[in-house]
Each structure stands twice: as structure tokens, then as C-alpha cells.
CHARMM internal coordinates of N, CA and C (Angstrom, degrees):
IC EDIT
DIST 1 N 1 CA 1.4549
DIST 1 CA 1 C 1.5200
ANGL 1 N 1 CA 1 C 107.57
DIST 1 C 2 N 1.3013
ANGL 1 CA 1 C 2 N 117.34
DIHE 1 N 1 CA 1 C 2 N 128.20
DIST 2 N 2 CA 1.4601
ANGL 1 C 2 N 2 CA 120.74
DIHE 1 CA 1 C 2 N 2 CA 179.17
DIST 2 CA 2 C 1.5285
ANGL 2 N 2 CA 2 C 109.87
DIHE 1 C 2 N 2 CA 2 C -74.50
DIST 2 C 3 N 1.3232
ANGL 2 CA 2 C 3 N 115.19
DIHE 2 N 2 CA 2 C 3 N 156.98
DIST 3 N 3 CA 1.4645
ANGL 2 C 3 N 3 CA 120.39
DIHE 2 CA 2 C 3 N 3 CA -177.87
DIST 3 CA 3 C 1.5216
ANGL 3 N 3 CA 3 C 112.05
DIHE 2 C 3 N 3 CA 3 C -65.02
DIST 3 C 4 N 1.3270
ANGL 3 CA 3 C 4 N 118.08
DIHE 3 N 3 CA 3 C 4 N -24.04
DIST 4 N 4 CA 1.4570
ANGL 3 C 4 N 4 CA 120.94
DIHE 3 CA 3 C 4 N 4 CA -177.25
DIST 4 CA 4 C 1.5232
ANGL 4 N 4 CA 4 C 112.80
DIHE 3 C 4 N 4 CA 4 C -97.96
DIST 4 C 5 N 1.3058
ANGL 4 CA 4 C 5 N 118.04
DIHE 4 N 4 CA 4 C 5 N 0.84
DIST 5 N 5 CA 1.4616
ANGL 4 C 5 N 5 CA 120.73
DIHE 4 CA 4 C 5 N 5 CA -178.82
DIST 5 CA 5 C 1.5286
ANGL 5 N 5 CA 5 C 110.23
DIHE 4 C 5 N 5 CA 5 C -66.37
DIST 5 C 6 N 1.3253
ANGL 5 CA 5 C 6 N 116.50
DIHE 5 N 5 CA 5 C 6 N 137.30
DIST 6 N 6 CA 1.4596
ANGL 5 C 6 N 6 CA 120.70
DIHE 5 CA 5 C 6 N 6 CA 176.02
DIST 6 CA 6 C 1.5182
ANGL 6 N 6 CA 6 C 109.43
DIHE 5 C 6 N 6 CA 6 C -61.67
DIST 6 C 7 N 1.3099
ANGL 6 CA 6 C 7 N 115.96
DIHE 6 N 6 CA 6 C 7 N 153.09
DIST 7 N 7 CA 1.4622
ANGL 6 C 7 N 7 CA 120.93
DIHE 6 CA 6 C 7 N 7 CA -177.09
DIST 7 CA 7 C 1.5212
ANGL 7 N 7 CA 7 C 109.56
DIHE 6 C 7 N 7 CA 7 C -125.24
DIST 7 C 8 N 1.3127
ANGL 7 CA 7 C 8 N 116.06
DIHE 7 N 7 CA 7 C 8 N 152.62
DIST 8 N 8 CA 1.4629
ANGL 7 C 8 N 8 CA 123.39
DIHE 7 CA 7 C 8 N 8 CA 176.16
DIST 8 CA 8 C 1.5220
ANGL 8 N 8 CA 8 C 108.08
DIHE 7 C 8 N 8 CA 8 C -128.55
DIST 8 C 9 N 1.2949
ANGL 8 CA 8 C 9 N 114.74
DIHE 8 N 8 CA 8 C 9 N 147.74
DIST 9 N 9 CA 1.4623
ANGL 8 C 9 N 9 CA 121.22
DIHE 8 CA 8 C 9 N 9 CA 176.94
DIST 9 CA 9 C 1.5140
ANGL 9 N 9 CA 9 C 109.01
DIHE 8 C 9 N 9 CA 9 C -97.40
DIST 9 C 10 N 1.3281
ANGL 9 CA 9 C 10 N 116.52
DIHE 9 N 9 CA 9 C 10 N 143.90
DIST 10 N 10 CA 1.4550
ANGL 9 C 10 N 10 CA 120.64
DIHE 9 CA 9 C 10 N 10 CA 173.43
DIST 10 CA 10 C 1.5285
ANGL 10 N 10 CA 10 C 108.44
DIHE 9 C 10 N 10 CA 10 C -120.54
DIST 10 C 11 N 1.3010
ANGL 10 CA 10 C 11 N 115.39
DIHE 10 N 10 CA 10 C 11 N 157.48
DIST 11 N 11 CA 1.4598
ANGL 10 C 11 N 11 CA 119.93
DIHE 10 CA 10 C 11 N 11 CA 174.41
DIST 11 CA 11 C 1.5194
ANGL 11 N 11 CA 11 C 108.29
DIHE 10 C 11 N 11 CA 11 C -141.86
DIST 11 C 12 N 1.3022
ANGL 11 CA 11 C 12 N 115.49
DIHE 11 N 11 CA 11 C 12 N 159.50
DIST 12 N 12 CA 1.4539
ANGL 11 C 12 N 12 CA 120.12
DIHE 11 CA 11 C 12 N 12 CA 178.55
DIST 12 CA 12 C 1.5213
ANGL 12 N 12 CA 12 C 109.17
DIHE 11 C 12 N 12 CA 12 C -147.90
DIST 12 C 13 N 1.3039
ANGL 12 CA 12 C 13 N 114.53
DIHE 12 N 12 CA 12 C 13 N 152.63
DIST 13 N 13 CA 1.4556
ANGL 12 C 13 N 13 CA 121.19
DIHE 12 CA 12 C 13 N 13 CA 178.92
DIST 13 CA 13 C 1.5174
ANGL 13 N 13 CA 13 C 108.84
DIHE 12 C 13 N 13 CA 13 C -98.78
DIST 13 C 14 N 1.3320
ANGL 13 CA 13 C 14 N 115.49
DIHE 13 N 13 CA 13 C 14 N 133.11
DIST 14 N 14 CA 1.4614
ANGL 13 C 14 N 14 CA 122.73
DIHE 13 CA 13 C 14 N 14 CA 178.62
DIST 14 CA 14 C 1.5145
ANGL 14 N 14 CA 14 C 109.08
DIHE 13 C 14 N 14 CA 14 C -129.44
DIST 14 C 15 N 1.3121
ANGL 14 CA 14 C 15 N 116.59
DIHE 14 N 14 CA 14 C 15 N 153.83
DIST 15 N 15 CA 1.4655
ANGL 14 C 15 N 15 CA 117.78
DIHE 14 CA 14 C 15 N 15 CA 169.26
DIST 15 CA 15 C 1.5360
ANGL 15 N 15 CA 15 C 108.54
DIHE 14 C 15 N 15 CA 15 C -60.56
DIST 15 C 16 N 1.3050
ANGL 15 CA 15 C 16 N 116.40
DIHE 15 N 15 CA 15 C 16 N 145.16
DIST 16 N 16 CA 1.4646
ANGL 15 C 16 N 16 CA 121.23
DIHE 15 CA 15 C 16 N 16 CA -179.22
DIST 16 CA 16 C 1.5250
ANGL 16 N 16 CA 16 C 110.91
DIHE 15 C 16 N 16 CA 16 C -54.42
DIST 16 C 17 N 1.3099
ANGL 16 CA 16 C 17 N 117.45
DIHE 16 N 16 CA 16 C 17 N -38.16
DIST 17 N 17 CA 1.4712
ANGL 16 C 17 N 17 CA 119.91
DIHE 16 CA 16 C 17 N 17 CA -179.61
DIST 17 CA 17 C 1.5332
ANGL 17 N 17 CA 17 C 110.97
DIHE 16 C 17 N 17 CA 17 C -61.65
DIST 17 C 18 N 1.3282
ANGL 17 CA 17 C 18 N 118.32
DIHE 17 N 17 CA 17 C 18 N -39.99
DIST 18 N 18 CA 1.4655
ANGL 17 C 18 N 18 CA 121.09
DIHE 17 CA 17 C 18 N 18 CA 177.48
DIST 18 CA 18 C 1.5184
ANGL 18 N 18 CA 18 C 110.98
DIHE 17 C 18 N 18 CA 18 C -69.67
DIST 18 C 19 N 1.3377
ANGL 18 CA 18 C 19 N 117.40
DIHE 18 N 18 CA 18 C 19 N -40.14
DIST 19 N 19 CA 1.4573
ANGL 18 C 19 N 19 CA 121.22
DIHE 18 CA 18 C 19 N 19 CA 177.26
DIST 19 CA 19 C 1.5254
ANGL 19 N 19 CA 19 C 110.04
DIHE 18 C 19 N 19 CA 19 C -59.36
DIST 19 C 20 N 1.3353
ANGL 19 CA 19 C 20 N 116.99
DIHE 19 N 19 CA 19 C 20 N -42.13
DIST 20 N 20 CA 1.4714
ANGL 19 C 20 N 20 CA 120.36
DIHE 19 CA 19 C 20 N 20 CA 178.52
DIST 20 CA 20 C 1.5180
ANGL 20 N 20 CA 20 C 111.28
DIHE 19 C 20 N 20 CA 20 C -62.84
DIST 20 C 21 N 1.3336
ANGL 20 CA 20 C 21 N 116.93
DIHE 20 N 20 CA 20 C 21 N -38.25
DIST 21 N 21 CA 1.4655
ANGL 20 C 21 N 21 CA 120.37
DIHE 20 CA 20 C 21 N 21 CA 177.34
DIST 21 CA 21 C 1.5318
ANGL 21 N 21 CA 21 C 110.62
DIHE 20 C 21 N 21 CA 21 C -64.18
DIST 21 C 22 N 1.3310
ANGL 21 CA 21 C 22 N 116.57
DIHE 21 N 21 CA 21 C 22 N -43.12
DIST 22 N 22 CA 1.4638
ANGL 21 C 22 N 22 CA 120.37
DIHE 21 CA 21 C 22 N 22 CA 176.76
DIST 22 CA 22 C 1.5225
ANGL 22 N 22 CA 22 C 110.83
DIHE 21 C 22 N 22 CA 22 C -61.76
DIST 22 C 23 N 1.3135
ANGL 22 CA 22 C 23 N 115.96
DIHE 22 N 22 CA 22 C 23 N -45.28
DIST 23 N 23 CA 1.4676
ANGL 22 C 23 N 23 CA 120.58
DIHE 22 CA 22 C 23 N 23 CA -179.81
DIST 23 CA 23 C 1.5265
ANGL 23 N 23 CA 23 C 110.83
DIHE 22 C 23 N 23 CA 23 C -59.94
DIST 23 C 24 N 1.3250
ANGL 23 CA 23 C 24 N 117.26
DIHE 23 N 23 CA 23 C 24 N -42.99
DIST 24 N 24 CA 1.4584
ANGL 23 C 24 N 24 CA 121.44
DIHE 23 CA 23 C 24 N 24 CA 179.15
DIST 24 CA 24 C 1.5311
ANGL 24 N 24 CA 24 C 111.08
DIHE 23 C 24 N 24 CA 24 C -64.53
DIST 24 C 25 N 1.3293
ANGL 24 CA 24 C 25 N 116.73
DIHE 24 N 24 CA 24 C 25 N -45.31
DIST 25 N 25 CA 1.4691
ANGL 24 C 25 N 25 CA 120.18
DIHE 24 CA 24 C 25 N 25 CA 178.78
DIST 25 CA 25 C 1.5263
ANGL 25 N 25 CA 25 C 110.97
DIHE 24 C 25 N 25 CA 25 C -61.15
DIST 25 C 26 N 1.3244
ANGL 25 CA 25 C 26 N 116.54
DIHE 25 N 25 CA 25 C 26 N -44.26
DIST 26 N 26 CA 1.4610
ANGL 25 C 26 N 26 CA 120.14
DIHE 25 CA 25 C 26 N 26 CA 178.82
DIST 26 CA 26 C 1.5298
ANGL 26 N 26 CA 26 C 110.62
DIHE 25 C 26 N 26 CA 26 C -62.67
DIST 26 C 27 N 1.3208
ANGL 26 CA 26 C 27 N 117.20
DIHE 26 N 26 CA 26 C 27 N -42.90
DIST 27 N 27 CA 1.4635
ANGL 26 C 27 N 27 CA 121.06
DIHE 26 CA 26 C 27 N 27 CA 179.11
DIST 27 CA 27 C 1.5290
ANGL 27 N 27 CA 27 C 110.82
DIHE 26 C 27 N 27 CA 27 C -62.34
DIST 27 C 28 N 1.3182
ANGL 27 CA 27 C 28 N 116.84
DIHE 27 N 27 CA 27 C 28 N -40.82
DIST 28 N 28 CA 1.4612
ANGL 27 C 28 N 28 CA 120.51
DIHE 27 CA 27 C 28 N 28 CA 179.14
DIST 28 CA 28 C 1.5309
ANGL 28 N 28 CA 28 C 111.17
DIHE 27 C 28 N 28 CA 28 C -64.02
DIST 28 C 29 N 1.3339
ANGL 28 CA 28 C 29 N 116.34
DIHE 28 N 28 CA 28 C 29 N -31.49
DIST 29 N 29 CA 1.4661
ANGL 28 C 29 N 29 CA 120.56
DIHE 28 CA 28 C 29 N 29 CA 178.07
DIST 29 CA 29 C 1.5283
ANGL 29 N 29 CA 29 C 112.07
DIHE 28 C 29 N 29 CA 29 C -88.23
DIST 29 C 30 N 1.3373
ANGL 29 CA 29 C 30 N 116.44
DIHE 29 N 29 CA 29 C 30 N -8.71
DIST 30 N 30 CA 1.4615
ANGL 29 C 30 N 30 CA 120.97
DIHE 29 CA 29 C 30 N 30 CA 179.18
DIST 30 CA 30 C 1.5182
ANGL 30 N 30 CA 30 C 113.78
DIHE 29 C 30 N 30 CA 30 C 72.22
DIST 30 C 31 N 1.3482
ANGL 30 CA 30 C 31 N 115.96
DIHE 30 N 30 CA 30 C 31 N 32.47
DIST 31 N 31 CA 1.4672
ANGL 30 C 31 N 31 CA 121.17
DIHE 30 CA 30 C 31 N 31 CA -178.92
DIST 31 CA 31 C 1.5285
ANGL 31 N 31 CA 31 C 109.16
DIHE 30 C 31 N 31 CA 31 C -133.13
DIST 31 C 32 N 1.3353
ANGL 31 CA 31 C 32 N 117.79
DIHE 31 N 31 CA 31 C 32 N 159.12
DIST 32 N 32 CA 1.4671
ANGL 31 C 32 N 32 CA 120.06
DIHE 31 CA 31 C 32 N 32 CA 175.06
DIST 32 CA 32 C 1.5406
ANGL 32 N 32 CA 32 C 110.80
DIHE 31 C 32 N 32 CA 32 C -68.32
DIST 32 C 33 N 1.3163
ANGL 32 CA 32 C 33 N 116.07
DIHE 32 N 32 CA 32 C 33 N 156.49
DIST 33 N 33 CA 1.4672
ANGL 32 C 33 N 33 CA 121.13
DIHE 32 CA 32 C 33 N 33 CA 177.09
DIST 33 CA 33 C 1.5252
ANGL 33 N 33 CA 33 C 110.41
DIHE 32 C 33 N 33 CA 33 C -56.12
DIST 33 C 34 N 1.3214
ANGL 33 CA 33 C 34 N 116.75
DIHE 33 N 33 CA 33 C 34 N -39.75
DIST 34 N 34 CA 1.4647
ANGL 33 C 34 N 34 CA 120.34
DIHE 33 CA 33 C 34 N 34 CA 179.84
DIST 34 CA 34 C 1.5253
ANGL 34 N 34 CA 34 C 111.19
DIHE 33 C 34 N 34 CA 34 C -57.50
DIST 34 C 35 N 1.3220
ANGL 34 CA 34 C 35 N 117.12
DIHE 34 N 34 CA 34 C 35 N -43.50
DIST 35 N 35 CA 1.4631
ANGL 34 C 35 N 35 CA 120.82
DIHE 34 CA 34 C 35 N 35 CA 179.67
DIST 35 CA 35 C 1.5258
ANGL 35 N 35 CA 35 C 111.02
DIHE 34 C 35 N 35 CA 35 C -67.00
DIST 35 C 36 N 1.3101
ANGL 35 CA 35 C 36 N 117.12
DIHE 35 N 35 CA 35 C 36 N -39.60
DIST 36 N 36 CA 1.4667
ANGL 35 C 36 N 36 CA 120.43
DIHE 35 CA 35 C 36 N 36 CA 177.07
DIST 36 CA 36 C 1.5204
ANGL 36 N 36 CA 36 C 110.19
DIHE 35 C 36 N 36 CA 36 C -59.01
DIST 36 C 37 N 1.3207
ANGL 36 CA 36 C 37 N 117.06
DIHE 36 N 36 CA 36 C 37 N -48.27
DIST 37 N 37 CA 1.4690
ANGL 36 C 37 N 37 CA 121.37
DIHE 36 CA 36 C 37 N 37 CA 179.43
DIST 37 CA 37 C 1.5231
ANGL 37 N 37 CA 37 C 111.10
DIHE 36 C 37 N 37 CA 37 C -63.14
DIST 37 C 38 N 1.3222
ANGL 37 CA 37 C 38 N 116.57
DIHE 37 N 37 CA 37 C 38 N -41.28
DIST 38 N 38 CA 1.4637
ANGL 37 C 38 N 38 CA 120.38
DIHE 37 CA 37 C 38 N 38 CA 179.02
DIST 38 CA 38 C 1.5272
ANGL 38 N 38 CA 38 C 110.42
DIHE 37 C 38 N 38 CA 38 C -59.97
DIST 38 C 39 N 1.3185
ANGL 38 CA 38 C 39 N 116.68
DIHE 38 N 38 CA 38 C 39 N -44.67
DIST 39 N 39 CA 1.4725
ANGL 38 C 39 N 39 CA 120.71
DIHE 38 CA 38 C 39 N 39 CA 179.55
DIST 39 CA 39 C 1.5235
ANGL 39 N 39 CA 39 C 111.41
DIHE 38 C 39 N 39 CA 39 C -63.17
DIST 39 C 40 N 1.3097
ANGL 39 CA 39 C 40 N 116.78
DIHE 39 N 39 CA 39 C 40 N -38.90
DIST 40 N 40 CA 1.4621
ANGL 39 C 40 N 40 CA 119.94
DIHE 39 CA 39 C 40 N 40 CA -179.99
DIST 40 CA 40 C 1.5228
ANGL 40 N 40 CA 40 C 111.15
DIHE 39 C 40 N 40 CA 40 C -70.68
DIST 40 C 41 N 1.3157
ANGL 40 CA 40 C 41 N 116.46
DIHE 40 N 40 CA 40 C 41 N -36.25
DIST 41 N 41 CA 1.4640
ANGL 40 C 41 N 41 CA 120.65
DIHE 40 CA 40 C 41 N 41 CA -177.17
DIST 41 CA 41 C 1.5289
ANGL 41 N 41 CA 41 C 113.37
DIHE 40 C 41 N 41 CA 41 C -79.20
DIST 41 C 42 N 1.3166
ANGL 41 CA 41 C 42 N 117.57
DIHE 41 N 41 CA 41 C 42 N -28.16
DIST 42 N 42 CA 1.4573
ANGL 41 C 42 N 42 CA 121.44
DIHE 41 CA 41 C 42 N 42 CA -170.88
DIST 42 CA 42 C 1.5334
ANGL 42 N 42 CA 42 C 114.22
DIHE 41 C 42 N 42 CA 42 C -53.99
DIST 42 C 43 N 1.3320
ANGL 42 CA 42 C 43 N 121.01
DIHE 42 N 42 CA 42 C 43 N -43.08
DIST 43 N 43 CA 1.4687
ANGL 42 C 43 N 43 CA 118.87
DIHE 42 CA 42 C 43 N 43 CA 179.27
DIST 43 CA 43 C 1.5364
ANGL 43 N 43 CA 43 C 112.70
DIHE 42 C 43 N 43 CA 43 C -59.79
DIST 43 C 44 N 1.3097
ANGL 43 CA 43 C 44 N 117.54
DIHE 43 N 43 CA 43 C 44 N -38.77
DIST 44 N 44 CA 1.4689
ANGL 43 C 44 N 44 CA 120.62
DIHE 43 CA 43 C 44 N 44 CA 179.24
DIST 44 CA 44 C 1.5154
ANGL 44 N 44 CA 44 C 111.60
DIHE 43 C 44 N 44 CA 44 C -73.61
DIST 44 C 45 N 1.3318
ANGL 44 CA 44 C 45 N 117.22
DIHE 44 N 44 CA 44 C 45 N -37.88
DIST 45 N 45 CA 1.4586
ANGL 44 C 45 N 45 CA 120.24
DIHE 44 CA 44 C 45 N 45 CA 177.56
DIST 45 CA 45 C 1.5316
ANGL 45 N 45 CA 45 C 109.19
DIHE 44 C 45 N 45 CA 45 C -63.40
DIST 45 C 46 N 1.3222
ANGL 45 CA 45 C 46 N 116.62
DIHE 45 N 45 CA 45 C 46 N -42.23
DIST 46 N 46 CA 1.4653
ANGL 45 C 46 N 46 CA 119.79
DIHE 45 CA 45 C 46 N 46 CA 178.28
DIST 46 CA 46 C 1.5226
ANGL 46 N 46 CA 46 C 110.85
DIHE 45 C 46 N 46 CA 46 C -62.61
DIST 46 C 47 N 1.3177
ANGL 46 CA 46 C 47 N 117.58
DIHE 46 N 46 CA 46 C 47 N -40.02
DIST 47 N 47 CA 1.4673
ANGL 46 C 47 N 47 CA 121.43
DIHE 46 CA 46 C 47 N 47 CA 176.74
DIST 47 CA 47 C 1.5271
ANGL 47 N 47 CA 47 C 110.19
DIHE 46 C 47 N 47 CA 47 C -59.93
DIST 47 C 48 N 1.3223
ANGL 47 CA 47 C 48 N 116.51
DIHE 47 N 47 CA 47 C 48 N -42.48
DIST 48 N 48 CA 1.4633
ANGL 47 C 48 N 48 CA 120.47
DIHE 47 CA 47 C 48 N 48 CA 177.94
DIST 48 CA 48 C 1.5230
ANGL 48 N 48 CA 48 C 111.42
DIHE 47 C 48 N 48 CA 48 C -65.45
DIST 48 C 49 N 1.3170
ANGL 48 CA 48 C 49 N 116.76
DIHE 48 N 48 CA 48 C 49 N -38.89
DIST 49 N 49 CA 1.4656
ANGL 48 C 49 N 49 CA 120.18
DIHE 48 CA 48 C 49 N 49 CA 177.59
DIST 49 CA 49 C 1.5283
ANGL 49 N 49 CA 49 C 111.14
DIHE 48 C 49 N 49 CA 49 C -59.50
DIST 49 C 50 N 1.3163
ANGL 49 CA 49 C 50 N 115.60
DIHE 49 N 49 CA 49 C 50 N -39.91
DIST 50 N 50 CA 1.4582
ANGL 49 C 50 N 50 CA 120.21
DIHE 49 CA 49 C 50 N 50 CA -176.78
DIST 50 CA 50 C 1.5244
ANGL 50 N 50 CA 50 C 112.47
DIHE 49 C 50 N 50 CA 50 C -68.88
DIST 50 C 51 N 1.3268
ANGL 50 CA 50 C 51 N 117.35
DIHE 50 N 50 CA 50 C 51 N -30.28
DIST 51 N 51 CA 1.4614
ANGL 50 C 51 N 51 CA 119.15
DIHE 50 CA 50 C 51 N 51 CA -176.05
DIST 51 CA 51 C 1.5224
ANGL 51 N 51 CA 51 C 114.69
DIHE 50 C 51 N 51 CA 51 C -103.56
DIST 51 C 52 N 1.3223
ANGL 51 CA 51 C 52 N 117.56
DIHE 51 N 51 CA 51 C 52 N -9.15
DIST 52 N 52 CA 1.4606
ANGL 51 C 52 N 52 CA 121.38
DIHE 51 CA 51 C 52 N 52 CA -173.47
DIST 52 CA 52 C 1.5121
ANGL 52 N 52 CA 52 C 112.62
DIHE 51 C 52 N 52 CA 52 C -99.00
DIST 52 C 53 N 1.3229
ANGL 52 CA 52 C 53 N 113.79
DIHE 52 N 52 CA 52 C 53 N 153.99
DIST 53 N 53 CA 1.4549
ANGL 52 C 53 N 53 CA 120.92
DIHE 52 CA 52 C 53 N 53 CA 168.76
DIST 53 CA 53 C 1.5257
ANGL 53 N 53 CA 53 C 106.44
DIHE 52 C 53 N 53 CA 53 C -80.84
DIST 53 C 54 N 1.3410
ANGL 53 CA 53 C 54 N 118.82
DIHE 53 N 53 CA 53 C 54 N 131.24
DIST 54 N 54 CA 1.4705
ANGL 53 C 54 N 54 CA 119.71
DIHE 53 CA 53 C 54 N 54 CA -179.32
DIST 54 CA 54 C 1.5169
ANGL 54 N 54 CA 54 C 112.00
DIHE 53 C 54 N 54 CA 54 C -56.16
DIST 54 C 55 N 1.3041
ANGL 54 CA 54 C 55 N 116.13
DIHE 54 N 54 CA 54 C 55 N 140.41
DIST 55 N 55 CA 1.4715
ANGL 54 C 55 N 55 CA 122.80
DIHE 54 CA 54 C 55 N 55 CA 176.96
DIST 55 CA 55 C 1.5188
ANGL 55 N 55 CA 55 C 111.95
DIHE 54 C 55 N 55 CA 55 C 53.77
DIST 55 C 56 N 1.3324
ANGL 55 CA 55 C 56 N 117.04
DIHE 55 N 55 CA 55 C 56 N 39.66
DIST 56 N 56 CA 1.4692
ANGL 55 C 56 N 56 CA 120.91
DIHE 55 CA 55 C 56 N 56 CA -175.77
DIST 56 CA 56 C 1.5287
ANGL 56 N 56 CA 56 C 112.44
DIHE 55 C 56 N 56 CA 56 C -67.63
DIST 56 C 57 N 1.3293
ANGL 56 CA 56 C 57 N 118.02
DIHE 56 N 56 CA 56 C 57 N -28.55
DIST 57 N 57 CA 1.4529
ANGL 56 C 57 N 57 CA 120.38
DIHE 56 CA 56 C 57 N 57 CA -178.57
DIST 57 CA 57 C 1.5315
ANGL 57 N 57 CA 57 C 109.64
DIHE 56 C 57 N 57 CA 57 C -102.35
DIST 57 C 58 N 1.3089
ANGL 57 CA 57 C 58 N 117.98
DIHE 57 N 57 CA 57 C 58 N 122.25
DIST 58 N 58 CA 1.4654
ANGL 57 C 58 N 58 CA 119.96
DIHE 57 CA 57 C 58 N 58 CA -179.53
DIST 58 CA 58 C 1.5205
ANGL 58 N 58 CA 58 C 111.90
DIHE 57 C 58 N 58 CA 58 C -64.07
DIST 58 C 59 N 1.3237
ANGL 58 CA 58 C 59 N 116.06
DIHE 58 N 58 CA 58 C 59 N 150.64
DIST 59 N 59 CA 1.4615
ANGL 58 C 59 N 59 CA 121.45
DIHE 58 CA 58 C 59 N 59 CA 176.78
DIST 59 CA 59 C 1.5176
ANGL 59 N 59 CA 59 C 108.94
DIHE 58 C 59 N 59 CA 59 C -59.99
DIST 59 C 60 N 1.3195
ANGL 59 CA 59 C 60 N 116.08
DIHE 59 N 59 CA 59 C 60 N 145.30
DIST 60 N 60 CA 1.4420
ANGL 59 C 60 N 60 CA 120.27
DIHE 59 CA 59 C 60 N 60 CA 179.26
DIST 60 CA 60 C 1.5242
ANGL 60 N 60 CA 60 C 113.69
DIHE 59 C 60 N 60 CA 60 C 89.80
DIST 60 C 61 N 1.3309
ANGL 60 CA 60 C 61 N 116.91
DIHE 60 N 60 CA 60 C 61 N -10.48
DIST 61 N 61 CA 1.4641
ANGL 60 C 61 N 61 CA 120.67
DIHE 60 CA 60 C 61 N 61 CA 177.34
DIST 61 CA 61 C 1.5181
ANGL 61 N 61 CA 61 C 108.16
DIHE 60 C 61 N 61 CA 61 C -83.22
DIST 61 C 62 N 1.2996
ANGL 61 CA 61 C 62 N 117.32
DIHE 61 N 61 CA 61 C 62 N 127.61
DIST 62 N 62 CA 1.4579
ANGL 61 C 62 N 62 CA 120.60
DIHE 61 CA 61 C 62 N 62 CA -174.32
DIST 62 CA 62 C 1.5103
ANGL 62 N 62 CA 62 C 112.47
DIHE 61 C 62 N 62 CA 62 C -75.18
DIST 62 C 63 N 1.3149
ANGL 62 CA 62 C 63 N 118.37
DIHE 62 N 62 CA 62 C 63 N -22.11
DIST 63 N 63 CA 1.4601
ANGL 62 C 63 N 63 CA 120.81
DIHE 62 CA 62 C 63 N 63 CA -179.39
DIST 63 CA 63 C 1.5050
ANGL 63 N 63 CA 63 C 113.57
DIHE 62 C 63 N 63 CA 63 C 78.26
DIST 63 C 64 N 1.3210
ANGL 63 CA 63 C 64 N 118.11
DIHE 63 N 63 CA 63 C 64 N 4.57
DIST 64 N 64 CA 1.4642
ANGL 63 C 64 N 64 CA 119.65
DIHE 63 CA 63 C 64 N 64 CA 179.98
DIST 64 CA 64 C 1.5045
ANGL 64 N 64 CA 64 C 111.44
DIHE 63 C 64 N 64 CA 64 C -111.85
END
COOR INIT
IC SEED 1 N 1 CA 1 C
IC BUILD
């Protein structure tokens, strides 16, 4: 991802019990939950980058 590339935020709903587990894991690693999730997601995002055409989905498309 280039430094000037636009960015989008994502969010997801989890059961509170799972959120607490994430929070505890992040605290044990001394990082925010967002960083923990980013680290976990990065290998799959990179895999998608390698196989995808850049900007393949037009803006405004929900993807569902």
C-alpha cells in the first residue's frame, strides 16, 4: 500500500465475551486491539493483494 493511498475504516460486531478475549490478548502484547487485528489480518490481505486486480471493486459497491 502506498503512503498516499486513500484509506477506509472497517468495523465488526463481536460477542462481548470475544471482545474481552481480544482486549486481554492485546493488553498482554502491549498493543491496541486495532493493531492486534491488523497483525492477524495482514497475511490474508497480502494474499489478496497478490491475486487481485487493484481497485477491482468500484466505490459504493457493498460487496454483499
